[in-house]
C-alpha positions in Angstrom: -43.9 28.5 -36.3 -42.0 31.0 -38.3 -43.0 34.7 -37.9 -44.4 36.6 -40.7 -41.0 38.6 -40.8 -38.8 35.8 -40.9 -41.1 33.9 -43.7 -41.1 37.3 -45.7 -37.2 37.5 -45.5 -36.9 33.8 -46.3 -39.1 34.1 -49.6 -36.9 37.1 -50.5 -33.6 35.4 -50.2 -34.8 32.0 -52.0 -37.3 33.6 -54.6 -35.5 36.5 -55.4 -31.8 37.1 -54.4 -30.5 33.6 -54.9 -32.2 32.8 -58.1 -31.1 36.1 -59.6 -27.4 35.4 -58.7 -27.5 31.7 -59.8 -26.5 31.9 -63.4 -23.6 34.6 -63.0 -22.1 32.5 -60.2 -22.5 29.3 -62.0 -24.5 27.5 -59.3 -25.9 23.9 -59.8 -29.7 25.0 -59.3 -31.5 28.2 -60.1 -35.2 27.7 -59.1 -36.4 28.9 -55.8 -37.8 25.4 -54.5 -34.1 23.9 -55.1 -32.6 26.7 -53.0 -35.2 26.1 -50.3 -34.4 22.5 -50.2 -30.6 22.8 -50.0 -30.7 25.3 -47.5 -33.6 23.6 -45.1 -31.7 20.3 -45.6 -28.3 21.6 -44.5 -29.8 23.6 -41.7 -31.6 20.4 -40.5 -28.6 18.0 -41.3 -30.9 15.7 -43.1 -34.0 15.8 -45.3 -35.9 18.8 -43.8 -39.2 17.1 -44.0 -38.4 14.3 -41.6 -38.3 17.2 -38.9 -40.6 19.9 -40.2 -44.2 19.3 -41.5 -44.8 21.1 -44.9 -45.2 23.7 -45.6 -41.9 24.5 -44.1 -42.0 28.4 -44.3 -45.2 28.0 -42.1 -44.0 25.1 -39.7 -40.4 25.6 -39.3 -39.2 27.6 -36.4 -37.6 31.1 -36.7 -34.5 29.7 -35.3 -34.3 27.0 -38.2 -35.1 29.6 -40.9 -32.4 31.9 -39.6 -30.0 29.0 -39.8 -30.9 28.1 -43.3 -30.9 32.0 -44.4 -27.4 32.1 -42.8 -26.2 29.4 -45.1 -27.8 31.3 -48.1 -26.2 34.6 -46.9 -23.0 32.5 -46.7 -23.4 31.4 -50.3 -23.9 34.9 -51.5 -20.8 36.0 -49.4 -18.6 33.2 -50.9 -18.2 31.8 -47.4 -20.4 28.8 -48.2 -20.1 26.5 -51.3 -23.5 26.1 -52.7 -22.5 23.0 -54.8 -21.2 21.4 -51.6 -24.5 22.4 -49.8 -26.4 20.7 -52.8 -24.3 17.6 -52.8 -25.1 17.1 -49.1 -28.8 17.6 -49.7 -28.9 15.3 -52.6 -26.8 12.7 -50.4 -29.5 12.9 -47.7 -32.1 12.2 -50.4 -30.1 8.9 -51.8 -29.0 10.8 -54.8 -25.3 11.1 -54.4 -22.3 11.7 -52.1 -22.1 14.4 -49.5 -20.0 17.5 -50.5 -18.2 18.0 -47.3 
């Protein structure tokens, strides 16, 4: 179960920071739940809800949310390709081909 501090940081990243940058970066998504899906799926390596009961922010471990947040921070820093992460997520959901 994620700590309150980790959940707070998760929401700051996925509800504020990433959506605020989305349009200027030309990212394929801009809504908070899309960033949450992408980051959680890539942290898990599959559809996140196969491993974590909803709601993820309450039921994921700190370690898993940290892994997901590191991907989001990497997208901000330019070391992770958000479009590739999105393609991975969609592929795990049967909606496309993996990005990398």
